[in-house]
C-alpha positions, 0 to 999 in steps of 0.5 A, a space after each residue: 499499500 502506498 503512503 497516504 494523506 495523514 501518514 508520516 514520512 518514513 525514516 530511510 537513508 538518502 544521500 545528498 551530494 555524496 554517498 557519505 552524506 546521509 539524510 533521514 527524511 523523517 528527521 530532515 522533514 520533520 518540521 515545517 512545510 516541505 514539498 517533496 517530488 519523486 521522478 523515475 530518473 535523473 536526466 530522463 526526458 520528462 524529468 529533465 525537460 519538464 518536471 525539475 525545471 518547473 519546480 526550479 522555475 516556480 520556487 519563489 511561488 512555492 515560498 509565497 504559499 508557505 513551502 519551506 523547502 523543495 526536494 527532489 528524490 530519485 532512485 539514482 546515485 548521489 553523484 548523478 543527482 548532484 550533476 543533474 541539479 547543477 545542470 538544471 541550476 537547482 542550487 538553493 531552490 531544489 534540494 537533490 536527494 538520491 535514493 540509491 537502493 529505493 529504500 524510501 521509494 519502497 517504504 512509501 509504496 511508490 516504486 515501479 518496475 522500470 527494468 525495461 526502460 531504466 534498468 530496474 526499480 524506479 520511483 513513480 512520479 509523484 508530488 507530496 507536501 509534508 507539514 511537520 513530517 506528516 503528508 497533507 497533500 499527495 499526487 501520484 501519476 496514474 500510470 506512474 510516469 505521466 506528466 500531469 498531476 505531479 507537475 509544479 503548476 498543478 501542485 501550485 493550484 492545489 495547495 
């Protein structure tokens, strides 16, 4: 079963910048209002051309709506996520976190078998808002990969 509104974000080991630099989402996102969006893979066409750029571009609009931080999570390694963030000028706007073993993704029930296209288990495309670590809004693409309800513009309209 996938994570639902009212659930707490689970504890997991994510990486930021390097495999040595761990982030536990239960701790890191346990206070304030955090928007997390998950993508199937860094540098893939929909993620690279549409999904991440939308959140980078709308950063100030999310801040105006009370979002304290925006976080991108993908089942990739920390080096890929760091490079992808740099290529998109994510800087201080979007935190780029790697979920290399899909630990968080699986705990949230948002994994998808993308072996044929991406070589293994990946994350469904989603966006969620947390308030003090609790899910208050959740949008998961119906087919796991589409570009509709989880896009920045769509989330801005709903929060």
